N, C-alpha and C positions, 0 to 999 in steps of 0.2 A: 693511521689512527689505531690506537691501542685499546682494543675492546676485549674483555674477557669472554671466554666461551660459556661462562655462567650467565651472561646477559641474555635473558629470554628473547628480546627483540632480535638479537644477532642470530640466535639459534633458529628462530622461526624464519628469518631471512634466508639463511643457508638451506633450511629444509624446503622452502618454497622453490628455490632454484634447482635443487637436486631432485625434486619430485614435482615438476610443474603441473602435472595433472592430478596428483593425489593430495598434495599439501593444501591446507585451507587458503593460504595466500598465493598459491600457485598461479602464475600468470596465464598458463594455458587454459585452466578451467574457466577463469573469468573471460579470457579471449573467446573461447568457444561459445560461452553463454551470450556474449555480446554479438558474435557473428550470427548465431541462431536467431536471437531476437530481432536483430537488424534486418535479416532476410525476411522474417515473418512480417515485421512491421512494413517494410518496403513493398512487398508483394501486395498486401492488403490495402495499403494506402494508395497504391497505383490503381487497383481495381475500384476503390472508393471514388477517386477522382474521375475515372472514366465513366462510372455510373452517374456521378453528379453532373458532368458536362454533356452527357448524352452520347458519348463515344461507344457505350455498350447499352443494350436495351435494359430499361429499368426493371429490376427484379427485387422486390422488397426483401425477400429472404436473404439474398446475397448482400444487399445493402446493410441489413441488420448485422449479418455475420461480419462483414468488413469493419463496421463501426465497433463492434465488440472486440475483435482481435486487435485493432489499432489501440483501443482503450486499454486492453489488457497488457499488451507488450509495452505501450507507453508508460503504464504504471510501474512495471518492473524496471524499465530503463531509468525512470526518474528516481527510483529508490537507490539504484547504484550510483547515478551521477551526483546526487546530492551528498551521498556518503563520501564519494571520491573528492568532492569539492571542499567539504567542511571537516571530514574526519579521515583524511587520507591514510593515516597510520593504521586505521581499522579496516580499510577497504579490502574485500576478499570476494570469493565466489558467493559467500553467504549474503553479501550486500545486494545481490539481485533479488533476493527473497524467493527465488524459484524453488528452493527447498524449505520453504517456510514450515510446512508440516504435512504429514500424510493426509490429514483431514482437508487441508487446503487443496491438495492435488485431487482428491476424490471429488470435492465440490466443483472444481473446474471441469473435470471429466463429466460429472453429472449434468452440468449446464449445457455442455456441448452435445451430449447424447440426447437430452430432452429437446434441444433446439432442432436438431436434424430429424428426429422422429416426428415431431409435430409439424415441421416444415413439409415432410413427405406425406403424412397421413391427414393433416388438417392445416393446409397452408393459409386458410382464412384467419387463423389465430395470429399470423405474422403480418397482416395487411394494414394495420393502423399506422398512418403517418404521424398523427398527433401523439400517439403513445411512444413512437420512436423519438420524437422531438423532446418529450418529457424525460425519457430515459437519458438522452444525451445531456440535457441540462443538469440532471441530478449527478451524472457521472462527472461532468466538468466542474461543478461546484464542489463535489466531494473531493475529487483529486486536487483541485486548486487549494482547498483548505489544508489538505495534508502536506502538499509541497510548501505552502506558506508557513506551516508550522515547522517543518524541517529547516527551512531557510532562516526563519526567525531565531530558532534555537542555535543554529550553526553547530559549533563543536560540542554544545551541550546535549545535542540530540543523540539518542541511542535506541536501537531496536529492542534492547533488553532492559528491563527495569533494574536500576541499580539498587542493591541492598546495603551498600556502604557508601557514605557520602564522599564524593571527591572534593577536596578542599578548594579546587579551582572552579567548581561549578557554582552558579548563582541561580536563584529562582527567576525564571523568565516571565515577565508580566507585561511586556510591550508588544507592539504589533498585533497580530491576530490573537495573541494570548491576553490582551487587554479586554477582550470581549468573550472569548470562548476558553473554557478549561478543557484540556485534552483535545485540542483541535485536530491533531493527527488521528486520534481514534474516531472522532466525529466524522472526519473526512473519509476514513477508510470504511466506516459503517455505511455511509450514504453512497460511496463509490461502488461498494460490493452489491448493494441492493439495486442501485441504478443500472448496473450491467445486466441484471435480469429483466429490467424493464426494457432496455435496449433490445434484448433477445426475445421479448414477449414470452418469457417462460413462466407460466403461472405457478407451477409446482416448485421450481427452484427459487422463485421470488419469495415464497413463504419460507422455504427451507433456509435460504440465505439470511433472511431477516431474523429468523429465530436463532440460527447458529451464531451469527455475528453478535446479536444482542447478548446471548449467553456468554460468549467469549469476553465481551467488554464488561458485562455485569460482574464477572469474576475479577477482571484485571483492574478496572478503575478503582474500586474500593481499596484494593491492596496497594496500588500506587499512591492513592491519596493518603493512606495511613503512613506510608513511607515518607512522603513529602512533609506531612505534619511533623514527623520525627526529625527530619532534616532542617526544617525551617519553622520552628514552633512560634516564632514571633510574627512572621510574615504570612504564612500560608492561610491561617484562619481568616484574615482580612481579605485576602485574595479570593478565597472561596465565596465569601459573602457577596462579592460584586461581579461574579462570573457564573456561567452556566455550562452544562454539558448538553449539547443538542442531539442526544440519542434518546428516542422516545422511551418513557417509562423506566429509565435507568435510575436506580437508587444510587444517589451520589452523596458526597459529604457536604451537603448544602447548609449545614449549620455548625456552629461552634459548640463543641462538647462542654 
């Protein structure tokens, strides 16, 4: 196969194999991330099953922690797997979203610290079974909405907002998109808030809700303005018949 070294795909392919740990598409980086997440998921799922069937004495704090870690690791695994399935040319270590942002890492660390401090000093905060059930329901619905959005979009889905229209792309209005606008954002919002209900973290519940809302309050209007520019004939009508289910979010709900 005659391919020029000026071909960026070929250059990136060579770079990934000559530097498997450092290159963005390096197989070693993705492999290590998968191994790490798989081990964390497997250990906590095993503990969760043992708690559920009574093989271990029931401890609500440990049960909550296992549910949280399984949900967290499952979320990142799903991000990678859906990208690998539908956009295999773009799949990389970044597809795990483990390096999403410094703020995301700090938020996860804060949730873990709050949980264990409260579990030690005030274990009664973690004792509510109905609250755990509510949190799990919100997490599952939120994550389900995000995965459904990614699967429905298929190769049109991207973790970054496009600022230039790809001529191959079309406005997706079927499946979950027939009812919700930005279902992946709606799903992520409720998933993130739900994880703090699972952990029974009152402080991080408020912090996650505010931080997630502010993130999407900036992102959604920008993306909607971009989509209006890309699809001036289709998008206004689509906006009128759909909603964004993030509370109090100012969205483009009317035609200018």
